[in-house]
N, C-alpha and C positions, 0 to 999 in steps of 0.2 A: 576609308578603311578597307583593307584587302583581307579576305578570308585566307588565312595562312597558318598552318601548324607551327607552333613555336616550341622547340625542345626545352628551352629554359623555363617557360611557363608550364609546360606539360606535366612535370613531376607533381604528384598529388598534393604534397604539402605546399609547394610553390603556387599551384593553382588555387588552393584554398586561401593563401595569403593574398594573392591578387584579387580574388573575388571579394574578400572581406574589405580590402583597401579600396576597391572600386566603389564601394557603397558608403565610404566615409572620407573625410578630409585627411585624417591621420589617426594612427592608433599607437598606443604604448606597447613596447616590446612584451611586457608581461601579459597583456591581453591577447596578443597574437600567440604567444607560447601556450597559454591556457586554452585557447580556442583549438589549437592543434593537438593539445594533450600530449606534448613531448617535452623533453629536457631543454634547458637553456642552450646547450651546445648544438642540438639539432636545429633549433630555431635560428641560432646565429649562422649556422652553415647555410641554410636556405636563404636567409636575408643577404648574406655575403654574395651568393651567386646572383641574386636579383640585383643587388647594388652594382656588382661588376658589369652586369649587362646594361646598366643605366635605367633599370625599371623601377627601382625604389630609391628613396633618399632617406638616410638615417640622420636624425637630428638629436643633439644632446645639449639642450639649452641649459646654461648654468644659472644658478640662482640659489636661493636658500634651500637647505636640506639636500637630500639625496639626488644625484644626477640620474635622470631617467632618459631612456632612449625612446624616441618617437620615430615612427616609420610612416612615410607617405609614398603613394604611387606617383611616379613622374608621368609626364605626358607620353613619353615613349613607352612606359610600362602599361599605361591605360590602352594605348593603341595595340601593343603586342597582345595584351589580354583579350581585348575585344575581337581582334583578328583571329586569335586561337579559338575563341568561343564560336565565332562565325564559321570557322572551318569544321568544328565538331558538329554544329547544327547542320551544315551542308552534308556531312557524312551520314548523319542520321536520316536525313530526308532522302 
């Protein structure tokens, strides 16, 4: 892993999303929205940016009842997040 600032990850809401997903396998959209304390549209916008960068994967498993959107951090997303955190730590030191 290379310590490198990442503009995609750096935005505060996206950084929070990556930090949260780094600590779990996946999370439901509504949990992420509530954690950020923002509207659905704001959450969707940030997830779309992360998805387009290849940093998260959105899953909508079909089954009984309401379709829920699940989000998971990809290997590339984990690497980008950890590299960004390493760059921030190097800056602080």
